[in-house]
C-alpha positions as protocol buffer text, in pm:
chain_id: "A"
residue {
  index: 1
  type: MET
  ca { x: -1012 y: 745 z: 1077 }
}
residue {
  index: 2
  type: LEU
  ca { x: -1097 y: 981 z: 1363 }
}
residue {
  index: 3
  type: VAL
  ca { x: -1442 y: 966 z: 1520 }
}
residue {
  index: 4
  type: TRP
  ca { x: -1525 y: 1309 z: 1374 }
}
residue {
  index: 5
  type: GLU
  ca { x: -1491 y: 1170 z: 1020 }
}
residue {
  index: 6
  type: ARG
  ca { x: -1618 y: 814 z: 1069 }
}
residue {
  index: 7
  type: PRO
  ca { x: -1975 y: 767 z: 940 }
}
residue {
  index: 8
  type: GLU
  ca { x: -2237 y: 629 z: 1173 }
}
residue {
  index: 9
  type: PRO
  ca { x: -2389 y: 289 z: 1103 }
}
residue {
  index: 10
  type: PRO
  ca { x: -2742 y: 285 z: 958 }
}
residue {
  index: 11
  type: ASP
  ca { x: -3001 y: 350 z: 1228 }
}
residue {
  index: 12
  type: ARG
  ca { x: -3203 y: 58 z: 1353 }
}
residue {
  index: 13
  type: PRO
  ca { x: -3538 y: 166 z: 1500 }
}
residue {
  index: 14
  type: THR
  ca { x: -3562 y: -135 z: 1730 }
}
residue {
  index: 15
  type: PRO
  ca { x: -3522 y: -194 z: 2015 }
}
residue {
  index: 16
  type: ALA
  ca { x: -3434 y: 176 z: 2043 }
}
residue {
  index: 17
  type: PRO
  ca { x: -3307 y: 435 z: 1790 }
}
residue {
  index: 18
  type: LEU
  ca { x: -2947 y: 534 z: 1848 }
}
residue {
  index: 19
  type: SER
  ca { x: -2698 y: 795 z: 1729 }
}
residue {
  index: 20
  type: ARG
  ca { x: -2372 y: 943 z: 1848 }
}
residue {
  index: 21
  type: GLU
  ca { x: -2562 y: 1253 z: 1955 }
}
residue {
  index: 22
  type: ARG
  ca { x: -2796 y: 1052 z: 2178 }
}
residue {
  index: 23
  type: ILE
  ca { x: -2504 y: 857 z: 2323 }
}
residue {
  index: 24
  type: VAL
  ca { x: -2311 y: 1175 z: 2403 }
}
residue {
  index: 25
  type: ARG
  ca { x: -2614 y: 1347 z: 2556 }
}
residue {
  index: 26
  type: ALA
  ca { x: -2667 y: 1048 z: 2785 }
}
residue {
  index: 27
  type: ALA
  ca { x: -2300 y: 1046 z: 2883 }
}
residue {
  index: 28
  type: VAL
  ca { x: -2307 y: 1419 z: 2962 }
}
residue {
  index: 29
  type: ARG
  ca { x: -2615 y: 1373 z: 3181 }
}
residue {
  index: 30
  type: LEU
  ca { x: -2441 y: 1095 z: 3374 }
}
residue {
  index: 31
  type: ALA
  ca { x: -2126 y: 1303 z: 3418 }
}
residue {
  index: 32
  type: ASP
  ca { x: -2322 y: 1612 z: 3524 }
}
residue {
  index: 33
  type: ALA
  ca { x: -2501 y: 1410 z: 3790 }
}
residue {
  index: 34
  type: ASP
  ca { x: -2218 y: 1197 z: 3929 }
}
residue {
  index: 35
  type: GLY
  ca { x: -1888 y: 1290 z: 3766 }
}
residue {
  index: 36
  type: LEU
  ca { x: -1671 y: 1108 z: 3515 }
}
residue {
  index: 37
  type: ASP
  ca { x: -1662 y: 794 z: 3728 }
}
residue {
  index: 38
  type: ALA
  ca { x: -2027 y: 748 z: 3634 }
}
residue {
  index: 39
  type: VAL
  ca { x: -1943 y: 736 z: 3263 }
}
residue {
  index: 40
  type: SER
  ca { x: -1867 y: 409 z: 3090 }
}
residue {
  index: 41
  type: LEU
  ca { x: -2000 y: 256 z: 2772 }
}
residue {
  index: 42
  type: ARG
  ca { x: -2190 y: 3 z: 2984 }
}
residue {
  index: 43
  type: LYS
  ca { x: -2352 y: 272 z: 3200 }
}
residue {
  index: 44
  type: VAL
  ca { x: -2437 y: 487 z: 2900 }
}
residue {
  index: 45
  type: ALA
  ca { x: -2593 y: 187 z: 2727 }
}
residue {
  index: 46
  type: GLY
  ca { x: -2799 y: 123 z: 3041 }
}
residue {
  index: 47
  type: ALA
  ca { x: -2920 y: 483 z: 3044 }
}
residue {
  index: 48
  type: LEU
  ca { x: -3030 y: 443 z: 2683 }
}
residue {
  index: 49
  type: ASP
  ca { x: -3186 y: 102 z: 2747 }
}
residue {
  index: 50
  type: VAL
  ca { x: -2973 y: -71 z: 2484 }
}
residue {
  index: 51
  type: GLY
  ca { x: -2707 y: -340 z: 2496 }
}
residue {
  index: 52
  type: PRO
  ca { x: -2346 y: -217 z: 2536 }
}
residue {
  index: 53
  type: MET
  ca { x: -2239 y: -381 z: 2211 }
}
residue {
  index: 54
  type: ARG
  ca { x: -2470 y: -152 z: 2014 }
}
residue {
  index: 55
  type: LEU
  ca { x: -2261 y: 147 z: 2121 }
}
residue {
  index: 56
  type: TYR
  ca { x: -1947 y: 9 z: 1961 }
}
residue {
  index: 57
  type: GLY
  ca { x: -2090 y: 71 z: 1617 }
}
residue {
  index: 58
  type: TYR
  ca { x: -2086 y: 442 z: 1699 }
}
residue {
  index: 59
  type: ILE
  ca { x: -1799 y: 483 z: 1945 }
}
residue {
  index: 60
  type: ALA
  ca { x: -1497 y: 253 z: 1958 }
}
residue {
  index: 61
  type: THR
  ca { x: -1353 y: 346 z: 2300 }
}
residue {
  index: 62
  type: LYS
  ca { x: -1426 y: 543 z: 2614 }
}
residue {
  index: 63
  type: GLU
  ca { x: -1157 y: 791 z: 2505 }
}
residue {
  index: 64
  type: GLU
  ca { x: -1359 y: 869 z: 2195 }
}
residue {
  index: 65
  type: LEU
  ca { x: -1666 y: 917 z: 2411 }
}
residue {
  index: 66
  type: LEU
  ca { x: -1479 y: 1165 z: 2633 }
}
residue {
  index: 67
  type: ASP
  ca { x: -1360 y: 1356 z: 2326 }
}
residue {
  index: 68
  type: LEU
  ca { x: -1719 y: 1377 z: 2201 }
}
residue {
  index: 69
  type: MET
  ca { x: -1842 y: 1495 z: 2541 }
}
residue {
  index: 70
  type: VAL
  ca { x: -1584 y: 1775 z: 2554 }
}
residue {
  index: 71
  type: ASP
  ca { x: -1679 y: 1883 z: 2205 }
}
residue {
  index: 72
  type: ALA
  ca { x: -2049 y: 1878 z: 2292 }
}
residue {
  index: 73
  type: VAL
  ca { x: -1988 y: 2121 z: 2577 }
}
residue {
  index: 74
  type: HIS
  ca { x: -1791 y: 2346 z: 2342 }
}
residue {
  index: 75
  type: ALA
  ca { x: -2123 y: 2417 z: 2171 }
}
residue {
  index: 76
  type: GLU
  ca { x: -2186 y: 2634 z: 2481 }
}
residue {
  index: 77
  type: ILE
  ca { x: -1859 y: 2825 z: 2427 }
}
residue {
  index: 78
  type: ARG
  ca { x: -1925 y: 3078 z: 2153 }
}
residue {
  index: 79
  type: PRO
  ca { x: -1701 y: 3383 z: 2202 }
}
residue {
  index: 80
  type: THR
  ca { x: -1844 y: 3709 z: 2069 }
}
residue {
  index: 81
  type: GLY
  ca { x: -1759 y: 4077 z: 2089 }
}
residue {
  index: 82
  type: ASP
  ca { x: -1623 y: 4377 z: 1901 }
}
residue {
  index: 83
  type: GLY
  ca { x: -1247 y: 4381 z: 1912 }
}
residue {
  index: 84
  type: TRP
  ca { x: -983 y: 4145 z: 2046 }
}
residue {
  index: 85
  type: ARG
  ca { x: -1033 y: 4232 z: 2414 }
}
residue {
  index: 86
  type: GLU
  ca { x: -1407 y: 4161 z: 2417 }
}
residue {
  index: 87
  type: VAL
  ca { x: -1358 y: 3839 z: 2224 }
}
residue {
  index: 88
  type: LEU
  ca { x: -1087 y: 3709 z: 2460 }
}
residue {
  index: 89
  type: ARG
  ca { x: -1296 y: 3809 z: 2762 }
}
residue {
  index: 90
  type: SER
  ca { x: -1595 y: 3629 z: 2613 }
}
residue {
  index: 91
  type: LEU
  ca { x: -1381 y: 3320 z: 2551 }
}
residue {
  index: 92
  type: ALA
  ca { x: -1271 y: 3318 z: 2914 }
}
residue {
  index: 93
  type: GLU
  ca { x: -1613 y: 3381 z: 3066 }
}
residue {
  index: 94
  type: THR
  ca { x: -1809 y: 3139 z: 2847 }
}
residue {
  index: 95
  type: THR
  ca { x: -1553 y: 2865 z: 2910 }
}
residue {
  index: 96
  type: ARG
  ca { x: -1576 y: 2924 z: 3284 }
}
residue {
  index: 97
  type: ARG
  ca { x: -1956 y: 2917 z: 3280 }
}
residue {
  index: 98
  type: ALA
  ca { x: -1955 y: 2592 z: 3083 }
}
residue {
  index: 99
  type: ALA
  ca { x: -1717 y: 2435 z: 3335 }
}
residue {
  index: 100
  type: HIS
  ca { x: -1939 y: 2544 z: 3623 }
}
residue {
  index: 101
  type: ARG
  ca { x: -2237 y: 2379 z: 3453 }
}
residue {
  index: 102
  type: HIS
  ca { x: -2034 y: 2067 z: 3378 }
}
residue {
  index: 103
  type: GLU
  ca { x: -1778 y: 2027 z: 3658 }
}
residue {
  index: 104
  type: TRP
  ca { x: -1621 y: 1723 z: 3494 }
}
residue {
  index: 105
  type: LEU
  ca { x: -1498 y: 1946 z: 3212 }
}
residue {
  index: 106
  type: ALA
  ca { x: -1229 y: 2073 z: 3450 }
}
residue {
  index: 107
  type: ASP
  ca { x: -1080 y: 1722 z: 3450 }
}
residue {
  index: 108
  type: LEU
  ca { x: -1056 y: 1706 z: 3070 }
}
residue {
  index: 109
  type: ILE
  ca { x: -1015 y: 2055 z: 2929 }
}
residue {
  index: 110
  type: GLY
  ca { x: -668 y: 2130 z: 2806 }
}
residue {
  index: 111
  type: GLY
  ca { x: -551 y: 1774 z: 2857 }
}
residue {
  index: 112
  type: ARG
  ca { x: -646 y: 1616 z: 2526 }
}
residue {
  index: 113
  type: PRO
  ca { x: -662 y: 1714 z: 2157 }
}
residue {
  index: 114
  type: GLN
  ca { x: -967 y: 1927 z: 2082 }
}
residue {
  index: 115
  type: LEU
  ca { x: -1053 y: 1864 z: 1718 }
}
residue {
  index: 116
  type: GLY
  ca { x: -1431 y: 1832 z: 1711 }
}
residue {
  index: 117
  type: PRO
  ca { x: -1657 y: 2061 z: 1507 }
}
residue {
  index: 118
  type: ASN
  ca { x: -1785 y: 2262 z: 1803 }
}
residue {
  index: 119
  type: THR
  ca { x: -1434 y: 2314 z: 1937 }
}
residue {
  index: 120
  type: LEU
  ca { x: -1307 y: 2420 z: 1596 }
}
residue {
  index: 121
  type: ALA
  ca { x: -1603 y: 2659 z: 1557 }
}
residue {
  index: 122
  type: SER
  ca { x: -1517 y: 2817 z: 1892 }
}
residue {
  index: 123
  type: GLY
  ca { x: -1154 y: 2854 z: 1788 }
}
residue {
  index: 124
  type: GLU
  ca { x: -1258 y: 3003 z: 1456 }
}
residue {
  index: 125
  type: ALA
  ca { x: -1474 y: 3263 z: 1634 }
}
residue {
  index: 126
  type: VAL
  ca { x: -1183 y: 3366 z: 1854 }
}
residue {
  index: 127
  type: ALA
  ca { x: -927 y: 3382 z: 1573 }
}
residue {
  index: 128
  type: ALA
  ca { x: -1164 y: 3578 z: 1350 }
}
residue {
  index: 129
  type: GLY
  ca { x: -1253 y: 3813 z: 1634 }
}
residue {
  index: 130
  type: MET
  ca { x: -889 y: 3910 z: 1687 }
}
residue {
  index: 131
  type: GLY
  ca { x: -925 y: 4135 z: 1384 }
}
residue {
  index: 132
  type: GLY
  ca { x: -610 y: 4307 z: 1264 }
}
residue {
  index: 133
  type: VAL
  ca { x: -383 y: 4179 z: 1541 }
}
residue {
  index: 134
  type: ASP
  ca { x: -74 y: 4014 z: 1393 }
}
residue {
  index: 135
  type: LEU
  ca { x: -51 y: 3635 z: 1420 }
}
residue {
  index: 136
  type: GLY
  ca { x: 269 y: 3659 z: 1621 }
}
residue {
  index: 137
  type: THR
  ca { x: 56 y: 3809 z: 1899 }
}
residue {
  index: 138
  type: VAL
  ca { x: -271 y: 3628 z: 1832 }
}
residue {
  index: 139
  type: VAL
  ca { x: -135 y: 3279 z: 1890 }
}
residue {
  index: 140
  type: PRO
  ca { x: 36 y: 3336 z: 2229 }
}
residue {
  index: 141
  type: ALA
  ca { x: -245 y: 3567 z: 2344 }
}
residue {
  index: 142
  type: ILE
  ca { x: -512 y: 3302 z: 2289 }
}
residue {
  index: 143
  type: ALA
  ca { x: -287 y: 3039 z: 2448 }
}
residue {
  index: 144
  type: ALA
  ca { x: -232 y: 3263 z: 2751 }
}
residue {
  index: 145
  type: VAL
  ca { x: -604 y: 3321 z: 2802 }
}
residue {
  index: 146
  type: ASN
  ca { x: -679 y: 2951 z: 2766 }
}
residue {
  index: 147
  type: ALA
  ca { x: -405 y: 2863 z: 3015 }
}
residue {
  index: 148
  type: TYR
  ca { x: -538 y: 3119 z: 3264 }
}
residue {
  index: 149
  type: VAL
  ca { x: -895 y: 2994 z: 3232 }
}
residue {
  index: 150
  type: ILE
  ca { x: -797 y: 2628 z: 3265 }
}
residue {
  index: 151
  type: GLY
  ca { x: -593 y: 2699 z: 3579 }
}
residue {
  index: 152
  type: ALA
  ca { x: -860 y: 2918 z: 3736 }
}
residue {
  index: 153
  type: VAL
  ca { x: -1142 y: 2679 z: 3657 }
}
residue {
  index: 154
  type: ARG
  ca { x: -956 y: 2378 z: 3792 }
}
residue {
  index: 155
  type: ARG
  ca { x: -883 y: 2563 z: 4115 }
}
residue {
  index: 156
  type: GLU
  ca { x: -1245 y: 2672 z: 4156 }
}
residue {
  index: 157
  type: ILE
  ca { x: -1384 y: 2326 z: 4087 }
}
residue {
  index: 158
  type: THR
  ca { x: -1130 y: 2166 z: 4320 }
}
residue {
  index: 159
  type: GLU
  ca { x: -1235 y: 2407 z: 4595 }
}
residue {
  index: 160
  type: ARG
  ca { x: -1602 y: 2330 z: 4530 }
}
residue {
  index: 161
  type: ARG
  ca { x: -1538 y: 1959 z: 4559 }
}
residue {
  index: 162
  type: ALA
  ca { x: -1328 y: 2002 z: 4873 }
}
residue {
  index: 163
  type: GLU
  ca { x: -1603 y: 2211 z: 5033 }
}
residue {
  index: 164
  type: ARG
  ca { x: -1862 y: 1946 z: 4955 }
}
residue {
  index: 165
  type: ALA
  ca { x: -1636 y: 1668 z: 5082 }
}
residue {
  index: 166
  type: SER
  ca { x: -1556 y: 1848 z: 5408 }
}
residue {
  index: 167
  type: GLY
  ca { x: -1907 y: 1976 z: 5465 }
}
residue {
  index: 168
  type: MET
  ca { x: -1760 y: 2315 z: 5562 }
}
residue {
  index: 169
  type: ASP
  ca { x: -1842 y: 2646 z: 5397 }
}
residue {
  index: 170
  type: GLN
  ca { x: -1599 y: 2938 z: 5402 }
}
residue {
  index: 171
  type: ARG
  ca { x: -1722 y: 3067 z: 5738 }
}
residue {
  index: 172
  type: GLN
  ca { x: -1682 y: 2725 z: 5898 }
}
residue {
  index: 173
  type: TRP
  ca { x: -1338 y: 2684 z: 5743 }
}
residue {
  index: 174
  type: GLN
  ca { x: -1228 y: 3016 z: 5889 }
}
residue {
  index: 175
  type: ALA
  ca { x: -1361 y: 2920 z: 6231 }
}
residue {
  index: 176
  type: THR
  ca { x: -1170 y: 2591 z: 6217 }
}
residue {
  index: 177
  type: PHE
  ca { x: -835 y: 2710 z: 6086 }
}
residue {
  index: 178
  type: GLY
  ca { x: -840 y: 3079 z: 6183 }
}
residue {
  index: 179
  type: PRO
  ca { x: -693 y: 3025 z: 6535 }
}
residue {
  index: 180
  type: TYR
  ca { x: -401 y: 2827 z: 6389 }
}
residue {
  index: 181
  type: LEU
  ca { x: -322 y: 3101 z: 6137 }
}
residue {
  index: 182
  type: ARG
  ca { x: -342 y: 3372 z: 6403 }
}
residue {
  index: 183
  type: ARG
  ca { x: -96 y: 3180 z: 6625 }
}
residue {
  index: 184
  type: THR
  ca { x: 136 y: 3120 z: 6332 }
}
residue {
  index: 185
  type: PHE
  ca { x: 135 y: 3481 z: 6215 }
}
residue {
  index: 186
  type: ALA
  ca { x: 191 y: 3600 z: 6572 }
}
residue {
  index: 187
  type: THR
  ca { x: 536 y: 3440 z: 6563 }
}
residue {
  index: 188
  type: GLY
  ca { x: 647 y: 3704 z: 6312 }
}
residue {
  index: 189
  type: ARG
  ca { x: 792 y: 3445 z: 6075 }
}
residue {
  index: 190
  type: PHE
  ca { x: 561 y: 3533 z: 5787 }
}
residue {
  index: 191
  type: PRO
  ca { x: 509 y: 3912 z: 5793 }
}
residue {
  index: 192
  type: ALA
  ca { x: 436 y: 3957 z: 5422 }
}
residue {
  index: 193
  type: LEU
  ca { x: 183 y: 3675 z: 5417 }
}
residue {
  index: 194
  type: ALA
  ca { x: 23 y: 3804 z: 5738 }
}
residue {
  index: 195
  type: ALA
  ca { x: -24 y: 4144 z: 5575 }
}
residue {
  index: 196
  type: VAL
  ca { x: -187 y: 3985 z: 5273 }
}
residue {
  index: 197
  type: VAL
  ca { x: -430 y: 3789 z: 5491 }
}
residue {
  index: 198
  type: HIS
  ca { x: -507 y: 4075 z: 5730 }
}
residue {
  index: 199
  type: ASP
  ca { x: -509 y: 4375 z: 5497 }
}
residue {
  index: 200
  type: GLY
  ca { x: -545 y: 4244 z: 5143 }
}
residue {
  index: 201
  type: PRO
  ca { x: -871 y: 4244 z: 4950 }
}
residue {
  index: 202
  type: HIS
  ca { x: -1091 y: 3940 z: 5010 }
}
residue {
  index: 203
  type: LEU
  ca { x: -1250 y: 3882 z: 4673 }
}
residue {
  index: 204
  type: ASP
  ca { x: -1505 y: 3616 z: 4591 }
}
residue {
  index: 205
  type: ALA
  ca { x: -1443 y: 3371 z: 4308 }
}
residue {
  index: 206
  type: ASP
  ca { x: -1613 y: 3586 z: 4043 }
}
residue {
  index: 207
  type: ARG
  ca { x: -1417 y: 3900 z: 4126 }
}
residue {
  index: 208
  type: THR
  ca { x: -1092 y: 3707 z: 4162 }
}
residue {
  index: 209
  type: PHE
  ca { x: -1139 y: 3556 z: 3817 }
}
residue {
  index: 210
  type: ARG
  ca { x: -1221 y: 3890 z: 3654 }
}
residue {
  index: 211
  type: ALA
  ca { x: -937 y: 4074 z: 3824 }
}
residue {
  index: 212
  type: GLY
  ca { x: -684 y: 3817 z: 3707 }
}
residue {
  index: 213
  type: LEU
  ca { x: -830 y: 3823 z: 3357 }
}
residue {
  index: 214
  type: ASP
  ca { x: -803 y: 4203 z: 3350 }
}
residue {
  index: 215
  type: PHE
  ca { x: -434 y: 4182 z: 3445 }
}
residue {
  index: 216
  type: LEU
  ca { x: -377 y: 3937 z: 3161 }
}
residue {
  index: 217
  type: LEU
  ca { x: -573 y: 4138 z: 2904 }
}
residue {
  index: 218
  type: ASP
  ca { x: -391 y: 4457 z: 3008 }
}
residue {
  index: 219
  type: GLY
  ca { x: -62 y: 4283 z: 2938 }
}
residue {
  index: 220
  type: ILE
  ca { x: -183 y: 4163 z: 2598 }
}
residue {
  index: 221
  type: GLY
  ca { x: -303 y: 4515 z: 2524 }
}
residue {
  index: 222
  type: ALA
  ca { x: 39 y: 4659 z: 2610 }
}
residue {
  index: 223
  type: ARG
  ca { x: 203 y: 4410 z: 2374 }
}
residue {
  index: 224
  type: ILE
  ca { x: -38 y: 4500 z: 2093 }
}
residue {
  index: 225
  type: ALA
  ca { x: 11 y: 4873 z: 2150 }
}
residue {
  index: 226
  type: GLY
  ca { x: 390 y: 4833 z: 2157 }
}
């Protein structure tokens, strides 16, 4: 029986009350503070001031705990809007915001079955919001938006982590690697790339994400109109 359907054991008020919800909240706090490496049943038990064995009555494995954590964050992903375009945009933007609040989500999203109640509620909101669009378009359209968001979010979080690890912000990175790129482009071997770097738009992460999403939604719109 999956964790979503398995009943919890009767609560014992001593030495401390416990529930799956409390366990998951503690795990999310640990992951938000120090990443997924900080999450284990032993560490979560320590945060709750209970013995690790007590957790096994509620959660059988760390994999179940990770599934519950992902589903808990999906409570923050509630797509809304009038019409398919607004709903898909809301799906993309709320997912991105949730991943920015919980960076560890980028390591898990899209890589494991998402069957929890919050995840299913999010999916229901999207499917219902697609209105009269035929299912032959709805299914690949939602999949395309999810794939775009997962890729964009993982890139953004990876860049955040790399910036923290290097201690360099964008200005410092440009000062460090700019001379190398100028020398390389001066050879004339990469004219198209040089033009992109020199003359292309330099968008921040927010504008890059929204521009890419607009391209994708425009394509979906053309398919619906056709």
